[in-house]
C-alpha positions in Angstrom: -25.4 -32.9 3.2 -23.3 -30.9 4.7 -24.6 -27.5 4.6 -22.9 -26.4 7.9 -19.2 -24.2 8.9 -16.9 -25.6 11.2 -14.5 -23.0 12.9 -10.7 -24.2 13.6 -9.0 -21.5 16.2 -5.9 -22.0 18.5 -4.4 -21.9 21.7 -1.8 -19.3 20.6 -1.2 -16.4 17.3 1.1 -18.5 14.6 -0.2 -22.6 16.5 -1.7 -23.5 12.4 -4.9 -22.0 12.7 -4.2 -20.5 8.8 -2.8 -23.7 7.0 -4.7 -26.6 9.0 -8.0 -24.4 6.9 -5.8 -24.3 4.1 -5.2 -27.8 3.4 -8.5 -28.6 5.1 -9.3 -27.0 2.6 -8.0 -28.9 -0.7 -8.9 -32.0 1.5 -12.3 -31.6 0.8 -12.2 -29.8 -2.9 -10.4 -32.9 -3.4 -13.8 -34.8 -2.4 -15.7 -33.0 -4.7 -17.1 -30.9 -2.0 -18.4 -27.2 -2.5 -15.6 -25.1 0.7 -15.1 -21.6 1.1 -13.5 -20.1 3.8 -13.7 -17.7 6.6 -12.2 -15.3 8.6 -14.3 -12.8 10.7 -11.6 -10.5 11.8 -8.2 -11.1 10.3 -5.1 -9.2 12.0 -1.7 -9.3 9.3 0.0 -6.8 7.3 -0.2 -9.0 4.4 -3.0 -8.6 2.4 -4.5 -9.7 -1.5 -6.4 -8.1 -4.1 -9.9 -9.6 -5.2 -10.9 -9.0 -8.5 -14.0 -6.3 -7.6 -11.1 -4.3 -6.2 -10.9 -5.4 -2.3 -8.3 -6.0 -0.1 -8.4 -9.0 2.6 -5.6 -10.7 4.5 -2.9 -13.0 2.2 -3.8 -16.4 4.6 -7.3 -16.0 3.1 -6.6 -16.1 -0.1 -4.3 -18.9 -0.2 -7.0 -20.8 1.4 -8.9 -19.9 -1.8 -6.7 -20.4 -3.9 -7.0 -24.0 -2.3 -10.5 -24.0 -3.2 -9.9 -22.6 -6.9 -11.9 -19.4 -5.8 -11.8 -16.7 -7.0 -11.0 -13.8 -4.0 -13.9 -12.7 -2.7 -13.9 -9.8 -0.1 -16.6 -12.5 2.1 -13.6 -14.9 3.0 -12.3 -11.9 5.7 -15.3 -9.2 5.8 -12.9 -7.2 9.1 -9.3 -6.6 7.9 -7.0 -4.9 10.3 -3.8 -3.1 9.6 -2.3 -1.5 12.5 0.6 1.4 11.4 1.5 1.7 14.5 1.6 -0.2 18.2 -2.3 1.8 19.3 -3.5 2.3 15.8 -5.1 -0.2 12.5 -6.2 0.7 9.5 -10.3 -1.4 9.8 -11.2 -2.6 6.2 -14.8 -3.7 5.9 -15.8 -6.2 3.3 -12.4 -5.1 1.6 -12.3 -1.3 1.6 -10.6 1.4 4.5 -13.7 2.4 6.9 -10.8 4.5 9.7 -8.8 4.5 11.8 -9.2 2.7 15.0 -6.8 3.7 17.8 -6.0 0.8 20.7 -8.7 2.5 23.3 -11.0 1.7 21.1 -10.8 -1.9 19.5 -13.8 -2.9 21.5 -15.7 -0.8 19.6 -15.1 -3.0 16.5 -18.3 -5.1 17.4 -20.6 -2.9 16.9 -19.2 -1.4 13.5 -18.5 -5.1 11.1 -20.2 -7.5 13.9 -23.2 -7.6 11.2 -20.8 -7.1 8.0 -19.3 -10.1 9.6 -22.5 -12.2 9.6 -23.6 -10.6 6.5 -20.5 -12.3 5.1 -20.6 -15.8 6.9 -24.9 -16.5 5.5 -23.1 -15.5 1.7 -20.9 -18.3 2.0 -23.4 -20.5 3.8 -25.6 -20.1 1.0 -23.5 -21.1 -1.9 -21.6 -23.6 -0.1 -22.2 -27.1 0.9 -18.7 -26.4 4.1 -17.6 -23.6 5.1 -14.3 -23.4 7.2 -13.9 -20.7 9.6 -10.2 -19.6 11.1 -9.8 -18.3 14.3 -7.4 -15.4 15.4 -5.2 -15.5 18.2 -6.7 -17.1 21.4 -9.9 -17.8 22.5 -8.8 -17.9 25.6 -8.0 -14.1 25.9 -10.5 -13.3 28.9 -10.1 -9.4 28.3 -11.5 -9.3 24.9 -14.0 -11.9 25.5 -16.8 -9.2 25.8 -17.1 -8.1 22.4 -15.4 -10.8 20.7 -16.2 -11.8 16.7 -12.7 -13.5 15.6 -13.0 -16.7 18.2 -16.4 -17.6 20.5 -18.2 -14.5 19.5 -18.9 -15.9 16.0 -18.8 -19.2 17.3 -21.7 -18.6 19.3 -23.6 -15.9 17.3 -24.0 -18.5 14.6 -23.3 -22.1 16.4 -20.4 -23.6 14.8 -18.4 -26.6 16.0 -15.2 -25.6 17.4 -11.7 -27.2 17.1 -9.1 -26.2 19.1 -5.5 -26.3 17.8 -2.4 -26.4 19.5 1.6 -26.1 17.8 3.8 -28.8 20.3 6.7 -27.8 18.7 6.1 -24.6 21.3 6.1 -26.8 23.9 3.7 -27.3 26.3 1.1 -28.2 24.5 -1.1 -29.7 27.3 -1.1 -26.9 28.9 -2.1 -24.9 26.1 -5.0 -27.2 25.4 -6.1 -27.9 28.9 -5.5 -24.1 30.4 -7.3 -22.7 27.3 -9.9 -25.4 27.5 -10.4 -24.1 31.4 -10.9 -20.5 30.6 -14.0 -20.6 28.4 -17.4 -20.2 29.3 -19.2 -23.9 29.9 -21.3 -22.8 26.3 -18.1 -22.1 24.4 -17.2 -25.9 25.6 -19.5 -27.2 24.3 -19.2 -25.9 21.2 -15.0 -27.0 21.7 -15.6 -30.2 20.6 -12.1 -31.7 20.5 -8.5 -31.3 20.0 -5.7 -31.0 17.1 -1.7 -30.9 17.8 0.2 -29.7 15.5 4.3 -29.9 14.3 4.6 -32.7 16.3 8.3 -34.5 15.2 9.2 -37.8 17.1 7.4 -41.5 17.3 3.8 -40.7 18.4 4.6 -43.4 20.9 6.2 -41.6 23.2 3.0 -39.3 23.4 -0.1 -41.7 23.7 0.3 -42.0 27.1 -0.7 -37.7 26.4 -3.3 -38.2 24.1 -5.2 -40.6 26.6 -4.8 -38.5 29.6 -6.2 -35.7 27.5 -9.3 -37.0 26.1 -10.1 -39.1 29.5 -9.4 -35.7 30.8 -11.2 -33.5 29.0 -13.6 -36.3 28.0 -12.8 -34.9 24.4 -11.6 -36.4 21.4 -8.1 -35.8 20.0 -9.2 -35.3 16.2 -5.1 -35.9 15.2 -1.4 -35.4 15.2 -0.4 -33.2 12.5 3.7 -34.4 12.1 6.2 -31.0 11.0 6.2 -30.5 7.7 9.9 -29.4 6.5 10.5 -26.7 4.3 6.6 -26.5 3.2 6.3 -23.6 1.4 3.2 -21.4 1.6 2.6 -17.7 3.0 2.6 -17.6 6.5 -0.8 -15.1 7.7 2.0 -12.0 9.4 5.2 -13.3 10.9 8.0 -12.8 8.8 9.3 -17.0 8.4 12.8 -17.9 7.9 12.8 -21.1 7.0 14.5 -21.8 3.2 16.8 -23.1 0.6 20.0 -21.5 1.2 21.7 -21.0 -2.4 25.2 -19.2 -2.2 25.1 -18.0 -5.7 22.9 -14.6 -4.8 22.9 -13.5 -1.7 19.7 -10.9 -1.2 18.9 -9.3 1.8 15.3 -7.2 3.0 15.7 -5.0 6.4 12.6 -6.0 7.7 10.9 -2.5 8.8 8.9 -1.3 11.5 5.7 -2.0 9.7 6.9 -4.9 7.0 3.8 -6.1 4.7 3.2 -8.4 1.6 6.6 -10.3 3.0 5.3 -12.8 0.9 7.1 -11.5 -2.1 9.7 -13.0 -1.0 8.8 -16.8 -0.5 10.0 -17.5 -4.2 12.9 -16.1 -3.2 13.7 -18.0 0.5 13.2 -21.3 -2.0 14.9 -20.7 -4.9 17.4 -23.3 -5.3 20.5 -20.2 -7.0 19.2 -17.5 -3.4 20.7 -17.1 -0.5 17.4 -14.4 0.8 18.6 -12.9 5.4 15.6 -10.3 6.5 18.3 -8.3 8.4 17.0 -7.0 11.7 17.6 -3.6 13.7 21.1 -3.5 14.7 22.1 -5.3 11.8 23.8 -3.9 8.7 23.1 -4.0 4.4 26.2 -5.0 3.9 27.8 -7.9 1.4 24.5 -8.4 -0.8 24.3 -9.3 -4.6 21.1 -7.4 -4.4 18.8 -5.4 -1.9 15.2 -5.8 -1.7 12.6 -2.3 0.2 9.8 -4.0 1.0 6.5 -2.4 1.5 5.3 -1.0 4.9 2.0 0.9 6.5 3.9 3.4 7.5 6.4 4.5 5.3 8.1 8.0 6.4 8.8 5.8 10.2 10.4 3.6 8.0 12.7 6.7 6.5 12.8 7.4 9.6 14.4 3.7 11.1 16.6 3.7 7.6 19.0 7.0 8.7 18.9 5.6 12.3 20.1 2.0 11.6 22.6 3.5 9.0 20.7 1.4 6.1 20.6 4.5 4.0 24.7 4.6 3.7 24.6 1.0 3.5 22.1 1.2 0.4 24.5 3.8 -1.3 27.3 2.0 -0.4 25.7 -0.7 -2.0 24.8 1.3 -5.3 28.7 2.3 -5.6 30.0 -1.0 -6.1 27.6 -2.5 -8.5 24.9 -3.6 -6.4 21.7 -3.4 -6.9 18.4 -2.4 -5.4 14.6 -3.0 -5.6 12.2 -1.5 -4.3 8.5 -1.9 -3.8 5.8 -0.5 -2.9 6.7 1.1 0.5 10.4 0.1 -0.3 9.9 2.2 -4.1 8.5 5.0 -2.3 11.6 5.8 -0.2 13.6 4.9 -3.2 12.3 8.7 -4.2 12.6 12.2 -3.6 10.1 12.9 -1.1 7.2 11.4 0.7 4.7 13.7 1.3 1.4 12.8 4.2 -0.7 16.0 3.7 -4.0 14.0 5.4 -2.0 12.0 8.2 -2.8 9.0 6.3 -0.3 6.6 7.3 0.6 8.6 10.9 0.7 12.1 11.3 0.3 14.9 9.1 4.0 15.6 7.4 6.6 15.2 5.0 10.2 13.1 4.8 12.9 12.8 2.4 13.6 9.6 1.1 16.8 7.7 0.0 17.5 10.1 -3.4 18.1 7.6 -5.3 14.9 8.6 -8.1 13.9 11.1 -9.4 10.5 10.7 -8.2 7.7 12.2 -5.6 5.2 10.6 -3.5 2.1 12.0 -2.2 -0.5 10.1 0.6 -3.8 10.5 -0.2 -6.7 9.3 1.9 -8.4 6.8 -1.2 -6.7 3.4 -1.8 -5.3 2.0 -5.0 -6.9 -1.5 -4.8 -5.8 -3.2 -8.2 -4.9 -6.8 -9.5 -2.1 -5.9 -12.7 -1.3 -8.0 -15.9 1.4 -7.1 -18.3 5.0 -6.4 -19.5 8.2 -5.6 -18.4 10.7 -3.9 -20.0 14.5 -3.9 -17.4 17.2 -3.3 -20.5 16.9 -5.9 -23.0 14.7 -8.0 -22.2 11.2 -8.2 -21.1 8.7 -10.9 -20.7 5.1 -11.2 -19.2 4.0 -9.7 -15.7 1.5 -9.7 -13.6 0.1 -9.1 -10.3 -1.1 -6.2 -7.9 -1.2 -2.6 -6.2 -1.9 -2.1 -2.4 -1.3 1.5 -1.5 -1.9 4.5 -0.7 0.6 6.4 -2.1 0.3 8.7 -6.0 4.3 9.1 -7.4 5.4 11.4 -9.8 8.3 9.3 -11.9 8.1 12.1 -15.2 11.3 13.4 -14.4 12.2 9.8 -15.2 13.0 8.4 -18.1 12.7 4.6 -17.9 9.1 3.0 -16.7 9.7 -0.7 -15.5 6.1 -1.9 -16.6 3.3 -1.5 -19.2 0.2 -3.0 -17.7 -3.4 -3.0 -17.1 -6.4 -3.4 -14.4 -9.1 -5.3 -13.9 -10.8 -2.5 -16.0 -8.7 -2.3 -19.4 -6.8 0.5 -17.3 -3.5 0.6 -19.4 -0.7 2.3 -17.3 3.1 2.7 -17.0 4.5 1.5 -13.4 7.6 2.0 -12.2 10.9 3.0 -12.9 14.4 1.2 -13.7 17.7 3.6 -13.3 19.3 5.7 -16.1 22.4 3.5 -14.7 20.3 -0.4 -15.1 21.4 -0.2 -10.7 17.7 -0.5 -9.4 13.7 -1.3 -10.0 10.7 0.6 -8.1 7.7 -0.7 -8.6 4.0 -1.0 -6.7 3.2 -4.0 -7.5 3.5 -6.8 -5.4 3.4 -10.2 -6.8 5.8 -10.2 -9.6 8.1 -12.9 -7.9 6.0 -15.1 -8.8 5.9 -15.9 -12.6 8.8 -17.2 -13.7 9.3 -15.3 -16.4 9.7 -11.4 -14.2 12.0 -13.5 -10.9 14.3 -15.3 -13.8 15.0 -11.7 -15.3 15.4 -9.8 -12.7 17.4 -12.6 -10.8 20.4 -12.8 -14.5 20.0 -9.1 -14.0 21.3 -9.8 -10.8 23.6 -12.5 -11.3 24.6 -11.6 -14.9 24.2 -14.7 -16.3 21.1 -16.8 -17.1 19.0 -18.1 -14.2 15.6 -20.2 -14.7 13.3 -20.0 -12.3 9.7 -22.2 -11.7 6.2 -20.6 -11.3 5.6 -20.1 -8.0 1.8 -20.8 -8.5 2.3 -25.0 -9.9 4.3 -24.7 -6.2 1.9 -23.6 -4.6 0.2 -26.5 -6.2 2.0 -29.0 -4.6 2.3 -27.6 -1.8 -0.8 -27.7 -1.2 -1.3 -31.3 -1.9 1.4 -32.4 0.1 0.0 -30.8 2.9 -3.6 -32.3 1.9 -2.4 -35.2 1.7 -0.9 -35.2 5.7 -4.0 -34.1 6.6 -5.7 -37.3 4.8 -3.1 -39.6 6.3 -3.1 -38.1 10.3 -6.2 -36.9 10.7 -10.1 -38.0 11.6 -11.8 -36.1 8.4 -14.7 -37.7 8.5 -15.0 -37.2 12.4 -14.2 -33.7 11.5 -17.1 -33.4 8.6 -18.8 -35.0 10.2 -19.4 -31.7 13.0 -20.5 -29.6 10.0 -24.3 -32.3 9.3 -26.1 -31.6 12.4 
C-alpha cells in the first residue's frame, strides 16, 4: 500500500518544485489515490486563507486544488512573510506568532519543528501519499544545522527525495551534481534520483548528458519535463510576467518592495483583451486605462515609495484624465488619508499619509483578519456575486464614504460591508483578494474600465484545465510508477 511521503527538492529557488508537486498531486488524484501536499516551511508573500481562518502559502493552496482538497494549515505549518530585508512574520499552523529578525532565523527549528512534524504525521495518517515540497536548495551549507525545510525534514522522517533542476537557467548538470556533492552521505542516500525541468528542443540532443549523469552518480533520472508554454498557474512568490498581451485595456501595477498576493492579477495577465504590465521602480505609471495598487506586507513603506518614485503624481494625473484606479488590501489602505501603525505591527510604530483619494483612515492592529468571504458587489448600476479572501492587519474606517463596494459574509456567517467606490465612480478600494477569479466580478470591472461589455471566463475553470494539462505532460514525460515506488517502502 502507498503509505509514505515523497519529497521534491530543487537545486535553486524557482526550479519548478511547486508546479511539479501540483502536477503530481493531480496525476495521483486522477488515479484514485488519496494524496495531499505538504511544505514544512515556506517563505512567501503570496498566501491563502483556510476555512478555519488560518494562513498558508499560495503554492500549497494550488496543490490542494490539484487534489480537490479543502485548504488546511497542515499543508504548510510554517510560513515566513518578510516585512523587510531583516525581519519576517512567523506564522505557525495558520496564525502569526512572532516577528523574527534575520539574525535569529536559525531559531526557527526550536520554535516550530515539532509543529511541522505534527502536521506531517497527521497527513500521513489520513492519506495514501504525502507529496512534500522543499524550499530553496538543500545545498545551503550555512543553514544545514537548523534546517527544517529540506534535508533536515527528510532525515527526521526518513523521506525519499528527488532533486529537480531547471535546465532553462543553464548549467543543469553542474546544478545537479554540485548540489548532490554538497550533501552528506546520509542525505545522498535519501536522494533517489533526478528530474530535469523546462527542457526545450529535441531530447536526443540531451541524451548523452543524461547517460553521463546516471553513470556518474549511479542515480536514475526519472524524466525530463518539457517547457510548458503559457501555463496559467499561480507562481509561489516571484512576480510572473509571461502573459497574453491584449491591446484593448492597458493595466499597470506598481511592484512594491513587499508586494503580496500578486497572484490576484493572474486572471488579468491571461485575459485576451488585457495588457497587464508590472511597473518596476524608475518607470512611470502613465498611459494606462487602469492602475491597480496591490497588497503589501509593509504598507507605510510603500506610501513612502509611491512618493519617491513619483507614482503618487502619476496616479492623480491619471484620475484627472478620467482613468480608473483599484486598490486591493494594502493598496486600498494607501488610497486613504492616513495609515497608522501605533504598535509597530509591520515596521516601526508611526503614522503615514496616504494618497488622500478616499475619505478613509486605517489603523494597523496586531490581530490579523483572515477570512473567506462571499456576497454581492455593487458597481454603479451593475451588481453580481463575489467571493474571495481577506488577509490584513488593518482596520479601515469608511464611514465618511457613501458608496460601499460589496456586502459580504465571512466563513462564520457574519455580514458586513467591504470597501469603497468613490463618488466620481473612478476608484474602487477593497480588502478582497481573489476578486478577479470570478467571471461576474472580472467582467464588471473590465467593462467599468473600458465602457463596453467585456466577457471573462471563470478562473477556477481555467485553473482546472491547466492542472490537467500539467498532469498530462508529467504522465507523458516522467516515470510515475518509479516515483511512486519510492513511497512504498
